[in-house]
C-alpha positions in Angstrom: 7.6 -0.5 -34.9 4.1 1.2 -33.0 2.9 -2.3 -32.5 5.9 -3.6 -31.3 6.2 -1.0 -28.6 2.3 -1.1 -27.9 2.7 -4.8 -27.3 6.0 -4.7 -25.2 3.9 -1.8 -23.1 0.9 -4.1 -22.8 3.1 -7.3 -22.0 4.8 -5.2 -19.1 1.8 -3.4 -17.3 0.0 -6.9 -17.7 3.1 -8.8 -16.0 3.0 -6.6 -13.5 -0.1 -6.2 -12.4 -0.4 -10.2 -12.3 2.7 -10.4 -9.9 1.1 -8.0 -7.6 -2.3 -9.8 -7.9 0.0 -12.8 -6.7 0.7 -11.4 -3.3 -1.2 -14.6 -1.4 1.7 -16.4 0.6 4.5 -16.8 3.3 7.3 -14.6 3.1 10.9 -14.6 5.1 10.7 -10.5 6.6 13.7 -8.0 7.4 13.4 -4.7 9.1 15.2 -1.9 10.4 13.3 -0.2 13.4 13.1 4.0 13.2 15.6 6.1 14.6 18.3 3.3 14.8 16.5 1.1 16.9 17.9 -2.4 15.4 17.0 -5.0 13.2 14.6 -8.1 13.1 13.5 -10.8 11.0 10.6 -13.1 10.9 8.2 -14.4 9.2 4.9 -12.4 7.4 2.0 -14.5 6.1 -0.8 -13.1 3.7 -4.4 -14.5 2.9 -6.2 -12.8 0.2 -9.8 -12.9 2.0 -12.4 -11.1 -0.4 -11.4 -7.8 -1.7 -8.8 -7.5 1.3 -6.0 -9.8 2.7 -5.2 -10.4 6.4 -1.6 -10.1 7.0 -0.1 -11.8 9.8 3.7 -10.7 11.4 5.6 -13.6 13.5 8.6 -11.6 14.7 10.5 -13.5 17.6 8.1 -13.7 20.5 5.7 -11.0 18.7 2.7 -11.6 16.7 1.1 -8.3 15.0 -2.2 -8.6 12.6 -3.5 -6.5 9.7 -5.7 -5.9 7.2 -4.1 -4.8 3.6 -5.2 -3.8 0.8 -3.9 -3.7 -3.0 -4.1 -0.7 -5.5 -1.8 -1.7 -8.5 1.9 -2.6 -7.4 1.1 -0.9 -3.9 0.3 -3.0 -1.1 -0.9 -1.0 2.1 -1.3 -2.6 5.8 -3.2 -1.1 8.6 -1.5 -3.4 11.4 -1.4 -3.5 15.7 0.1 -5.9 18.4 -2.9 -8.8 19.5 -3.8 -6.9 22.5 -5.0 -3.5 20.0 -2.7 -1.2 22.5 -1.5 0.3 19.9 -1.7 0.7 15.4 0.5 1.2 12.2 0.4 1.5 8.7 2.8 0.4 6.3 2.7 0.3 2.6 4.4 -1.9 0.2 5.7 -1.7 -3.2 5.7 -5.3 -5.2 8.6 -6.4 -7.0 7.9 -9.7 -7.9 8.5 -11.9 -5.4 9.3 -9.2 -2.9 7.7 -6.3 -1.2 9.8 -3.3 0.1 7.9 -1.0 2.4 8.3 2.1 4.8 6.3 1.9 7.9 5.2 4.2 10.9 3.2 3.4 14.7 0.8 5.4 16.3 2.4 8.5 18.1 5.9 8.0 16.3 8.2 10.6 13.9 10.2 8.6 11.9 9.7 5.6 9.9 11.0 1.8 9.4 11.6 0.1 6.9 10.7 -3.6 5.8 11.3 -6.4 3.1 9.7 -9.6 2.3 10.8 -12.2 0.4 8.0 -15.0 -0.9 9.4 -18.5 0.4 
């Protein structure tokens, strides 16, 4: 029985880590702005670049770029508009082919939510 429990634990642990390591790709993006500011949709591309990830959001006519770090089942990204006039941060929890995140922008006092679904 102990061996079965250990085997199941290891299988779940390594499955979660493998899913977390395979976040590179293109995602459909849906989010909600802080404080009832409405919702948005677009696409997000995540590209591995050595130890970090380059992230690009296309939301309507807007483009945002960022750099991300993967730590277990958490993916954290610092991002900005292309003119770099402001910055923000988002932390996603990796759930198989979905990343579920909470984000905030410089100068703000509320958070938004965002879900990425791998295409």
